[in-house]
Each structure stands twice: as C-alpha cells, then as structure tokens.
C-alpha positions in Angstrom: 129.3 117.1 148.3 127.1 114.0 148.4 126.3 112.6 152.0 128.3 109.7 153.1 126.9 106.4 154.0 128.3 105.0 157.1 128.8 101.5 158.6 130.0 100.5 162.1 132.4 97.4 162.4 132.8 95.4 165.6 136.5 94.5 164.6 139.2 96.1 162.6 139.6 92.5 161.2 136.4 93.4 159.1 138.3 96.3 157.3 140.9 95.7 154.5 144.4 96.7 155.7 145.0 98.4 152.4 142.0 100.7 152.8 143.2 101.7 156.2 146.7 102.3 155.0 145.3 104.4 152.2 143.7 106.7 154.9 146.4 106.6 157.4 149.8 105.7 156.0 152.5 104.2 158.0 154.1 107.4 159.5 152.1 107.2 162.8 152.9 103.7 164.6 149.4 103.9 166.5 147.3 104.2 163.5 148.7 101.1 161.7 146.2 98.6 161.2 148.3 95.9 162.7 148.9 97.9 165.9 145.1 98.3 166.4 144.5 94.6 165.3 147.0 93.6 167.8 145.0 95.3 170.5 142.2 93.4 169.8 143.9 90.1 169.4 145.7 90.5 172.7 142.4 91.2 174.6 143.3 94.8 175.3 140.3 96.3 173.4 137.3 94.2 173.9 133.8 94.5 175.0 134.8 93.1 178.3 137.6 95.7 178.8 135.3 98.5 178.0 137.0 99.4 174.7 134.5 97.8 172.3 135.9 98.4 168.6 133.3 100.2 166.6 135.3 101.5 163.6 133.4 103.5 161.2 133.9 103.4 157.4 132.3 105.9 154.9 131.1 105.5 151.3 130.2 107.9 148.8 128.0 106.6 146.0 129.4 103.2 146.7 133.0 104.3 146.7 135.2 104.2 149.9 135.5 107.8 151.2 137.0 107.5 154.7 137.7 105.8 157.8 137.5 106.5 161.5 139.0 104.5 164.3 136.3 104.3 167.0 135.3 102.6 170.4 132.2 102.1 172.3 133.3 102.8 175.8 131.7 101.9 178.9 134.0 103.9 181.4 136.5 106.8 180.7 139.7 104.8 181.7 142.7 105.0 179.3 141.7 108.3 177.3 143.8 111.0 179.2 141.1 113.5 178.4 138.9 113.5 181.6 135.3 113.7 181.5 134.2 111.9 184.8 132.4 115.3 186.1 130.3 114.8 182.7 129.2 111.4 183.7 128.3 112.7 187.2 126.4 115.4 185.8 124.5 112.9 183.5 123.7 110.7 186.5 122.4 113.4 188.5 120.0 114.2 185.6 118.9 110.6 185.8 120.6 110.3 182.3 123.0 107.4 181.1 126.4 108.7 180.0 127.8 105.3 179.1 128.1 103.8 176.4 129.7 106.9 174.6 131.6 106.7 171.2 135.2 107.7 171.4 137.5 108.1 168.3 140.9 107.8 169.8 144.0 105.5 170.0 143.4 103.3 173.1 145.7 104.2 176.0 147.7 106.5 173.9 147.6 110.3 174.3 149.5 111.0 171.2 148.4 113.3 168.6 147.6 112.0 165.3 145.1 111.9 162.5 141.6 110.7 163.5 139.4 111.2 160.5 140.8 109.4 157.5 139.6 111.1 154.5 140.2 109.7 150.9 138.1 112.2 149.0 140.5 115.2 149.3 137.4 117.5 149.4 137.8 120.7 151.5 134.4 119.8 153.3 135.0 116.2 153.9 135.7 116.6 157.6 132.4 118.5 158.0 130.4 115.9 156.3 132.1 113.1 158.3 131.3 114.9 161.3 127.5 115.2 160.5 127.4 111.5 159.4 128.9 110.3 162.9 126.6 112.6 164.9 123.5 111.1 163.1 125.1 107.7 163.9 125.4 108.6 167.6 121.8 109.5 168.0 120.8 106.1 166.1 123.1 104.3 168.6 121.3 106.0 171.5 124.7 107.0 173.0 125.4 110.2 175.0 128.2 111.7 173.0 131.0 111.4 170.5 134.6 112.4 171.4 137.5 112.9 169.3 140.8 112.7 171.3 144.3 114.1 170.5 143.7 115.1 166.9 145.7 117.6 164.8 144.8 121.4 165.6 143.6 122.0 161.9 141.1 119.2 162.1 140.0 120.1 165.6 139.3 123.7 164.6 137.1 122.2 161.5 135.3 120.2 164.1 134.8 123.1 166.3 133.0 125.0 163.5 130.8 122.1 163.3 129.4 122.7 166.8 131.8 120.1 168.5 133.3 122.2 171.4 137.0 122.1 171.6 139.0 121.1 174.7 142.6 121.7 175.4 145.2 120.1 177.3 148.9 120.6 178.0 151.8 118.3 177.3 155.5 118.7 177.3 157.5 117.7 174.3 161.3 117.8 173.3 162.0 119.3 169.9 165.3 118.8 168.2 167.2 122.2 167.3 169.6 120.5 165.1 171.5 119.3 168.2 174.9 117.7 167.3 174.7 115.6 170.4 173.3 115.6 173.9 176.0 118.0 175.0 175.1 120.5 172.5 171.4 120.4 173.9 172.6 120.7 177.3 174.9 123.7 176.4 171.6 125.7 175.6 170.6 125.3 179.4 171.4 127.9 181.9 174.3 127.1 184.2 172.4 125.9 187.3 169.9 123.9 185.3 172.9 122.4 183.4 174.6 121.3 186.4 171.5 119.8 188.0 171.0 117.5 185.1 174.5 116.6 184.9 174.2 115.6 188.5 171.3 113.3 187.8 172.9 111.6 184.9 176.1 110.9 187.1 174.1 109.2 189.7 173.3 106.6 187.3 176.9 104.8 187.0 177.3 105.6 190.7 174.4 103.3 191.7 176.1 100.5 189.4 173.7 100.8 186.7 174.2 100.6 182.9 171.7 101.2 180.3 171.4 99.8 176.7 169.2 100.7 173.8 167.6 98.0 171.5 165.4 98.3 168.5 163.1 96.3 166.5 164.4 92.6 166.0 167.1 93.2 168.5 164.4 93.2 171.4 164.0 89.5 172.0 161.3 87.2 173.7 163.0 87.4 177.0 163.2 91.3 176.9 159.6 91.5 176.0 158.5 89.0 178.9 160.7 91.3 181.1 159.1 94.4 180.1 155.6 93.2 180.7 156.8 92.0 184.3 158.3 95.4 184.8 155.0 97.2 183.5 152.6 95.3 185.6 154.7 95.6 188.6 155.0 99.3 188.4 151.3 99.9 187.4 150.4 97.8 190.5 152.3 99.8 192.8 150.9 103.1 191.5 147.3 102.1 191.0 146.7 99.2 193.0 145.6 97.2 189.9 147.1 95.7 186.7 147.8 97.6 183.6 145.7 97.9 180.7 147.9 96.0 178.4 148.2 92.2 178.4 151.3 90.1 178.4 150.2 89.0 174.7 150.5 92.7 173.5 154.1 92.9 174.7 155.1 89.3 173.3 153.1 89.1 170.2 151.8 92.4 169.0 154.8 94.6 169.8 157.4 92.2 167.8 155.1 92.3 164.9 155.6 95.9 164.5 159.0 95.5 163.0 161.5 98.5 163.7 159.0 100.6 165.4 159.6 99.6 169.0 162.7 101.0 170.8 163.4 99.6 174.4 166.0 101.0 176.9 167.0 98.2 179.6 168.7 99.2 182.6 170.9 96.5 184.3 172.6 96.2 187.7 175.2 93.4 188.0 174.4 92.2 184.6 170.6 91.7 185.7 167.9 93.6 184.2 166.0 95.8 186.8 164.0 98.4 184.6 163.0 99.2 181.2 161.2 101.8 179.1 159.5 101.5 175.8 159.3 103.8 172.9 157.5 103.7 169.5 159.2 105.6 166.6 157.2 107.3 163.9 158.3 109.1 160.7 159.6 112.1 162.6 158.7 111.6 166.1 159.7 109.4 169.1 156.8 108.5 171.2 157.8 107.4 174.9 155.0 105.3 176.1 155.6 102.7 178.8 158.0 102.4 181.9 158.6 99.8 184.6 161.0 98.9 187.3 161.6 96.0 189.8 163.8 98.0 192.3 163.9 101.9 192.8 167.0 103.9 191.9 167.5 107.6 192.1 167.0 109.6 188.7 166.7 106.2 186.7 163.2 107.1 185.5 164.6 110.3 184.1 167.5 108.7 182.4 165.6 105.7 180.9 162.5 107.6 179.9 163.8 111.2 179.0 167.6 111.5 178.4 168.1 108.2 176.6 165.0 109.1 174.3 166.6 112.5 173.6 169.7 110.9 172.8 168.1 108.5 170.5 166.0 111.4 168.7 169.5 113.4 168.1 171.2 110.4 166.8 168.2 109.1 164.6 167.7 112.8 163.3 164.0 112.6 164.6 162.5 116.2 164.8 160.4 115.6 168.2 160.0 113.5 171.2 156.7 113.1 172.7 157.2 111.3 176.2 153.5 111.0 177.0 150.8 113.1 179.2 151.3 114.9 182.1 154.5 115.6 184.0 155.6 119.1 185.0 158.9 117.8 185.9 159.8 117.5 182.2 159.9 121.4 182.0 163.2 121.9 183.5 164.5 119.0 181.4 163.9 120.9 178.3 160.5 119.5 177.5 158.4 122.4 176.0 154.6 123.0 177.1 152.4 122.4 173.9 148.5 122.1 173.5 146.7 119.2 172.7 143.3 119.1 171.1 140.0 117.2 171.3 136.3 117.7 170.3 133.0 116.5 171.7 129.5 116.2 170.5 126.9 115.9 173.0 123.6 114.3 171.8 121.2 115.7 174.4 120.6 119.3 173.7 119.9 120.3 177.6 123.6 119.4 178.4 125.2 120.5 175.0 125.5 124.4 175.9 126.8 123.6 179.2 129.6 121.5 177.9 130.4 124.1 175.4 130.6 126.7 178.1 132.6 124.5 180.2 135.1 123.7 177.3 135.5 127.6 176.6 136.4 128.5 180.1 138.7 125.4 180.6 140.5 126.4 177.3 141.2 129.9 178.5 142.8 128.5 181.7 144.7 126.0 179.8 146.3 128.5 177.6 147.2 130.8 180.4 148.9 127.8 182.0 150.8 127.0 178.8 152.1 130.5 178.7 153.2 130.5 182.3 154.9 127.2 182.2 157.0 128.5 179.1 158.6 130.9 181.4 160.0 127.8 183.4 162.0 126.3 180.7 165.8 125.8 181.6 167.1 127.5 178.3 169.5 130.4 178.5 167.7 133.8 178.0 168.8 135.9 175.0 170.7 138.3 177.7 172.8 135.2 178.7 173.8 134.0 175.3 177.6 134.8 174.7 
C-alpha cells in the first residue's frame, strides 16, 4: 500500500471529532474525543504536566487514513507500564530518555484500540508503525511506546520489530449470572463465607451505599468525589492526584451516561465514593476515595457494587484497574495485557528486546500460577 503522510497535532482540538469517531467509535469511553479533549481543557494533559498532546493523523494520497492518540512525555508517571530502569540505563550511557512518545490513554491502564485505521488494509498497522518510527527519529526522541492495546494489534507490532511487554491484570467476567448470589454460589464454601462476611460488615458499621449514573450525579457529588480522590491520593503518595477538580466537575458530567458513581454514607453524610466508566460491554473501575477508614468498604464500593452493576446491566466484563492480587480471591481472573516499544538507538534496541522476552516468560508463568488461586469450585466439587 502507498506510504502514509503523518502530521503531529499539539491539541486534539485541532482534529475533527467526526474523523476521530470514525476511527474509534463510541464503545470505548476513554477513546472518545470529548474525554481526551476534557483532559486537555481541565489541565490534566499539558506540557506542564508532562503529558504534552502529540496526536498523529495519517493521510494517504491526501485522503485521511488514520489517527493515533499520542503524547510527548517528560516522565513515566501515569502509564502503568513501568520503564524507570530503561531511563536509568539511558542516563548511565550519557543519553537522554525523555522526551519519549507514548500512544496511550493518560492515567488509564485499560486495554483498547490505539491505532485508528480508516483504510481497512491488512497491512495498515505495519505501515502506520513504519511512519511513526520515522517520525520518532525526526523528533529526536528516545522511543515510541504503545500501551494497553489489544492482543491482535500487539502481535502485528511485534512483527514490526517492536518488542512486546506483558503485564497482568485481574478482570471479572459475567458467566450469565442471574444475580450476585448466583455468582457467589460458584465459590468454594470457605471463600463464599469469607466474602459474605466482608459484605455484612458494611451495614454493621452503619454504612449504606447508593449507585448513581450519568445525570443522576449532581455537582455536589462531583465536588465530593474530587475531595475524596485528592485526600486518598495524598495519603498514599504524599502528593495530589493527576486529575484536577475541573476534570471531575466539568469533563465527567459532559460524558452523558458513561460515568457511574457509588457513594457510601454514614448517618446520611457521604464518607467515600468510587467512580466507574461504562463502555459498550465493559465496566471500568477507575477511581476511589474516602474521608474516613472503614473495614472492607473499599472492596464493597469498588468491586462488589461493580459486579452487581454488570449483572444488572448485562455487561460482559468488569475491568477494575491495574494491580491488586487481592482481587483473585474475589473472583477476578488474571489476564494478560500488552504493550509494544520502539527504541530509536540501535545500541539499546536489542537489549530492550531481550529484556521484554525474558520478562514476558515470567509474566506468563505468574498468570498461570495466579489462575490456580481463584475461589471457584473445582469440577470435583460441583454437585
């Protein structure tokens, strides 16, 4: 196929929303034009934050051929595919690792499309990769990283000399459960009792929870959630969260029915909240915060209420976010996620490829072992 002509854009506002939608559709809430635009206008993705928008459009003989979400990064925060050791290696060689080019959704370790092709050509991804590699060299950056893309696209990039890295997440899958009890009935007896005990502790602590969706979430709830988010983030990391108040109070309400919020109250006063985003077939658990500590409240607000929502809404999958082995005993299955990496410097390219291959073997072994720890009944235990 003919080569693409590429152009870099410093703001998604420079791109036609209809072109973006024609590439990515509306099924993935994080790939929506208004979501990414909101990250910019709320000052979450800026040159000052280290997430400079650098979206790439591709043309073929003057006709739009594709789009890639991309950012020039001056650090590695908010990516969830860790490459700090690479940055150290570059520094030891007297080289500069930052800025780097990242094709990803900021602060969002959720798998989705990353290469928006309009041509329908079988070789389009390879051609796009060649084009962006050349752009990386022209920009004099160290590397190009494509994070949390689907397996098929990742394999295509791997065949384009872009080493593949694997990570493990824990997702819940809807096996046509009638309700939460039906899901729980699939557990072994001991695991089922443990989970019931956790849920019973919620009411014993005087807590009640409610689930709001879309326009049901008012300005007061959005301001409260931002307060919870910042308070909890500061406790864990010693600094504020990546997302600004304007993101929660302006961007999120503009997403229509996508946001889902669970609010926990005690004595009719809100004390904690969790925030989800609903896609076409998937619920994404994203953020959580609390103003006071309560036993098992995090599990109830972030996991169990999310599972109940998926069953009631007929969603097939619940992606609660990165990390967290504690999710396994609560019925979240270990799955693999994929990223691919292009290293401009030939001296380091082979070293990164070898590292990625060895790491991937370890991750696959970990996933297999983690699968043996799921709480579900074994076939021999079935009635």
